[in-house]
C-alpha angles and dihedrals in degrees: 000000000000103000142319123248130188098237135011116196112199107202131035099213128111096297094041093051091045090054090048093055090061097040092056088060090064110027142010092202099095141106131219110205124190130153091207169218090161125203105080126270091255094058097038107040109349139053101359105046090041093054091048089053091046092052093052092047090047092053089051091051091049094048089052090050089052091049089056088051092055096245094124132031091293098254119114112232118258117236120229097202097188087053092048091049091048088051091050093049091050091058092041094054090054091052093046094045090053091053092045091054092047089051092051090044092050100044101028112175089351089075110098118189100208140099119274130206127190110237093178138325094297103025130078131178111221111189104308096338131086117224133190123214141167096230137011131204118206108207100150099141127209145270135221115282116244118177116238095237087060095062092090091068097031092135088070095048123095126193133176085265090064107019098087092046093063118113090207137357133239115258095225114047137164121209112212111199122034101211125112098304096041095050098044097046095038092055092044093052092045086055089051091059100261118136104241134183122190123210127183133172094210115075087221122072130208092017091288114164100185109088096209095049087047094055090051090048093052091048093047097046096040087067090075102034130003117261121204113191139172101047138069118257115233116206130202131172121250132190090267106021142325132314116222121199121187112170106302095345118097127175140160121233140178096230145347134240104216104212099164098130129264137295121220111248093234099118108119094011094116099243087147088068094062095082095235132113116262123208125242090280092054093253127136125237115260144176110246091205095053101018090224119149110232106305094317129119085250128104128195121205144178122353092347091078095055095231119099111006094189122121099236091046091052090050092050091049093049089050090053093046091047093053096044095045091063100033126107089226127027111240135191123242128207110242122230123255109283110261129176127168129184115203100217121118114285089029123236120220138174124192132183119337114004120223094256087063098051133078107247093213092055100053141056121217117225111206136201126180110208095199082079097041109123100217091044089052090051091052092042092238097106101147136115148050135258124200123186119193113217132187109248092210103053103008090242118158109244105173147324141209126195150158104208139130111274093015091151087068098042090048091055093051090050092047090056091047094051092045090052090046092237121176129222087258092054090050097046093053090060121093120262111193119223127261100022135123086239089073085073085068091056090055092055090047092048089052092051092048090052092054092048090053096159102135097252096092111088120222109265121237111262132164095189118034096199096043135136105014098049109069092237133036 
């Protein structure tokens, strides 16, 4: 046994680095272990390169729409896909390099690029050496899920790990899986001139729980590429590509984008050596408020725990794990208001409690139809629906789901309101500037207030009763 350290962090992604920032405040006797590549999933293959691609695709789509309106020479711009991908990689490399430099700056000589395996609660094999430690943080991240039967035609399958490395993209492509990644990249590729079909086993897309919002989302997004939901896609090779069958629909494509979610990188990590029962996915039990695994001196954070593979959640979990890994007593933390945003167009967002978690008899649903929203009409992007879920007893905002333009901004406002336990009354007494997309939120809040109608809600200040949704006061 070479030596003993206070904490070993396995994984230098978003969760691992968040943990490291807390551990460094208490001890310098730690190790950060990662076999590479360094640079975080978000920066290398996730949030950042995908948003760069979505922006280019959105600009192309907007230019084509202007061409139809006669504001340019009438010709829609052509898309040089290899040049677009090179542009995205250039931006991506900047993000990834910045994270790599931050990792090396934070960990210094305590960063070891090697594989790690648990030998027991306080023992870790690092490369060819065995280390002892007081506590371990598992922040090993995840990888895109690719079903075993697909391995026979793996050369025709793209995932987020390989997508941004392509020099060009196939002209006929099926997106299998209509969650966040499938919808975002599917729409972007369709806007770049690629023929795209989307397939999802779940009748709901983007993780939407509200059936009415889901119906609006499918209708809106299907205008740009066809979506086939509610049946499993069956794939078989052909002479020139792959055949996809989903219920009664059958097509031939050049390749597949597998967007079936992620699998925690726990295989080979040695979890079976901890002496605890693992679930059917091979994952250990843990407390989401302390990140502690069972009653062991081990913490699991980020995508590794298979719970909430979202960057800000991974950072929060790393923070909690880092604090508790060096604390004299392990303490629980209150988690933030749930928040999820899908950067398609219109954007999808869910905030707070979703409708499937609420008692329908105990809430009212405030509704805003964005086909009638004045700012959206002026910008020719009037599409979508917003639902807010309000407690009948006290008028408190509990959650919301939406597919609307600018959902990322409405969702942030709603997350703050839910965190602060604000009521419909509280929100309606705040200013809503005209004309803004945020006025659509006021429409939903007014609708909820009318349904509450219990005499406790004061009349909101309004200088113009029909403003802002009617074009004129």
